[in-house]
N, C-alpha and C positions, 0 to 999 in steps of 0.2 A: 527643474528645483520644486516644481509642483508635485512631480513623481516623488520624489523624495519626501515631501509635506504629507502625500496620502499614504505612503508607507508607515510613516512615524504614526499618523492618525490610526490607521488599520492595525499596527501595532499596539497601541494604546488601548483601541476598543475590543481588540482578542484578550488582553491582560485584563481589562476591568470585567467583561462578561466571565472569562475564568474564574476571577476571585468570586463574583457574584456566585457562581457555581458552586467553588468549595464554599462560600459561608451557607448556599442554601444546603448543601448537603450535612454540613455539621450542624446547622440548626433541626434537619431532618433525623441525625442520630439523636440528638437530645431528645425531639419529641418522641420517638419510638420509647427510646430507653426512659421517659416518665410514663409514657402509657404500659410500658412492660411492668413498670412496678406496679403499678396500681390495676394490673389485670392477675386471675388468678394464675399460679405457677404452672397448672395443667395446661394453657394454652398455649399453642405454639406462636406467640407475638415475634419471636425472635425473626420467621422470615421475614417479616416487614423491612428489615435491615437489607433486601437485597435491593429495593426500590433507589437508597442512597448509592449503594454501589454501582447500579447499572447507570445513575446520573452521572458518576464520574468516570465512565467510559467514554462519553464525549468530550475528553480533555485528550489534549495530546499526551500527556504525561502519564505513563503506566505505575508510576511512583504514589500517585494520587489514589487512584483503585487499588492498590494493594494496601495504602494507608487507611483508607474507609474498610476494607474487609478486617483489617487486623482490629482498628477501634470497635466496629461490629461484634467481631468475635470475641473483644474484652467486653463488651455492654453485655452480649447475651449470657457471659459466662456470669456477671456482675449482678445482674440482676437474679438469677438462679440462686447465687449465694445471700442476698439480700433478703430474701422473701423465706418465711419460716416454713419448716417441713411440710409435706402431705403424706396420706398413706398409700398414694397412689406412686412413689417415686421413680417408679420403672417408666412409667408414661410422662415424666415431667423430663429425666435424664433422653429419652428417645426424641421427646420434641427438640430439646434442646440439640441435640446431637444432630439432627435434621437441619437443623436452621443452621449450625454452623457449615455442614456439608453444603447445604443451597447457598449460600455468602460466598465460599470458598470457589467453588465449583463455577458458580456464574461467574466471580473474578477473573477466575484462570482463562474459562473459555473465551469471556470478552476480551481478555485482554489478546489471546491467541487470534480472534476475529479480527481486533484493531491492525495485528502485526500483519496481517493475510492481505487486510484491504490497502496498508500502507505500501506492499510490496506489491500489488496489483497496480495500484497507481501509479508507484516509478515506473514499472514495464511499461502502463499505459502510456507515460508522459517521454520514455523512451521511444517507444516504437513510434510514435506521432513525431518529433524530433527527427527521426533515422527517414521516416518517411518525406519529411520535408525536404530533407538533404538530398535524397534519393531522384535521380532524374534516370528513368525506364524509356527506351526506345520502344515504341510500341505500333501494333498495325503491318501493313505490307509495305515495303522499300521498293520501289521499283529501280532495279538494278541492272546494267549493261551486262549482256551474255557474256560480251569478248572482252573486253578492258575493265570490270566491273568498279565502273563507276556508277554512282548513284543519285537520281533525280530529286532535287530537294523539292520544296512548295511552292517555289517560284520558278520552276521548270531548269533551275541549271543542273548541269550535270559535274558532281563535284568526284574527288579521289575517296573511296571508301573511310580511310582515315581518319579524313578531313569533316566526312559528315557524322562519323561517330563522336569524334576530340567536340565537335560542336552541341553535339545533341546531346549526350551523357557525360558520365566523368571519367570516363574511360581514357588511359593515355596508352600509347604505342610504342614499342620499341621494334626493331626490325633485323632479324633473322634471316638466314635461308635453313629449310630443309633438308634431310639427308638426299630425298628424291633429286630436289632440284640443284642441290651442290653436285651433284653426281652427273646431271644434265650439264649444268654451266660450266663447271670446272674436271673435266673428266680428266686431267692430269695428275690431280689430287687423289684421285680413288682410284683402286686396281679394280680393275676386270676381271672377276672370277670365270 
């Protein structure tokens, strides 16, 4: 019961943390937009939107990052249309283009990195799980040269099948190889 309460408490904490992060990113977008409105048009203030996009990469949902990148793009373009035109419009367009490019390249590369990290974590967990389930025989095994029994740690001699079954996940089936079948059952095989 305590584990269930802890899980619910952890989920509530994560939800609250993510909501705080979303709110912080929204406020950051608004502050950068207002700052952009009061700074001259030729200054590349739009690059500051990268900070909000980078903060959203801390969430497990990629939709939040894409939404922040779209909002930042809209605000970059909106600030351009809100301000009066200037003589050096090519510089303004270039700076706004760089800002848009930087926001989107950051979002895309960040999302790719997050996806690769999630896949890496899944592989590590699967490997750890497989390692926990795996039982491997290692080292030297004292085996009788004649009957092929193996001496265990306590000094007893056991059949090889029993020893391997007890010390690994392997199971045995029995059959007869062709050479032994010819030797043991010569009537069933033709001699050439």
